[in-house]
NUMARBA-174303 format. One record per residue (C-alpha): z, y, x. Coordinates in steps of 0.05 Angstrom, whole numbers, plus 5000, padded with zeros to 4 digits. Layout:
! NUMARBA-174303
ZYX
...
END
This chain:
! NUMARBA-174303
500050005000
497950665031
500351375016
493351564992
492051004943
490151324877
493351034814
489450624764
490850784691
491750314633
492350564562
496050134512
494650304440
497049684402
503649304410
500048644422
496248924482
502348964527
503748334566
510648064586
509848304658
508249014636
514349004589
518748754645
516149304692
517349844639
524549614630
525649584705
522550274717
526450604661
532950284686
531850494758
529651204739
535551294692
540551034744
537451494797
539152094754
532352194722
531952614659
529352044616
535751784584
534251764510
539051834452
542451164443
543151024517
550151064546
550951494608
548351154671
548850644698
544650274647
541949574649
536849144614
541249054553
540949804539
533749934561
530049334532
531249534459
528550234473
522349944507
521249464449
521850044399
516950454439
512049874442
512749734367
510850464353
504150424389
498150584346
491350884365
492451484320
499851614329
502551354395
499651134461
502750884526
499451074591
501050664653
499550844725
499250264774
498250234848
495649564874
498149234810
505149524812
507650004758
508250684792
509451104730
508351184656
508851644596
507851644520
503752124478
505252154403
502252504344
505952654280
501852424219
503653044178
497053424167
500054104184
501653884255
496753314267
492853744317
498353704369
501853154406
508453064440
509452774510
515552344523
518551924578
514452154638
517151714693
515251564765
518450954797
522751214855
518950794906
512551174888
515551874887
512152424926
505352114918
502652524859
503651984806
506952454757
501452974767
495952454760
499152194695
499552904667
492153044683
489852374654
493952464590
490653144578
483752824578
486252244534
489552724484
483453174478
477752664482
480652044449
486052314402
482752974384
489053374400
488854114415
495954214441
501253814476
508653954471
514553694511
521953824521
524753824592
531953814615
534054454651
537254404719
532453874746
526654314770
522254014716
520054674686
516954874753
513254204758
510354304689
508755044701
504554854762
500554404715
499054974666
504754874616
508455474590
515555534565
515855724491
523355684480
530055374497
535655044460
541555304500
546654774518
543154254475
544353684524
551453494544
550853044604
558353044617
564353474599
562754164627
555453984643
551354254585
543954364598
538554744561
532854354529
526554724552
520854714502
513854744533
506654744509
499754634538
493054754505
488454174519
END
């Protein structure tokens, strides 16, 4: 594996398309990223450390929600290993069906610093526009992690904040930063 190996992308649009190895890798990635302090701990997870027993149900729920029109999983692999992933979702309500929401952008720690997150973000823009017919993408990012600068460099703009929305621990409240990108 070289530093310059570009990721290959796989899009999963139906629950039956994911194989057991991909499911296992998703669980492992989400567990490692959460335990390394990543900002991907969803509601329902206890504070880190987490294990398979907490993460597997969230992965299974994510997989069950895949649908070509409403939710897609984008995997980035390097030489067959899961390097990162994200989910793009569309709400079916007709007033907001022109925009999608990004969730769970993760890069496995052993692939950090290699542009995997950036590559996923560029690929999902094309997918959202060309395959899902979306015009905007939205996301929420945890303050205090440097994430807003990462997204700004990719063309996203902050549209608001929920002050103190996320309580990571007593005395550690973080803003939830709301961002948008026109695709």
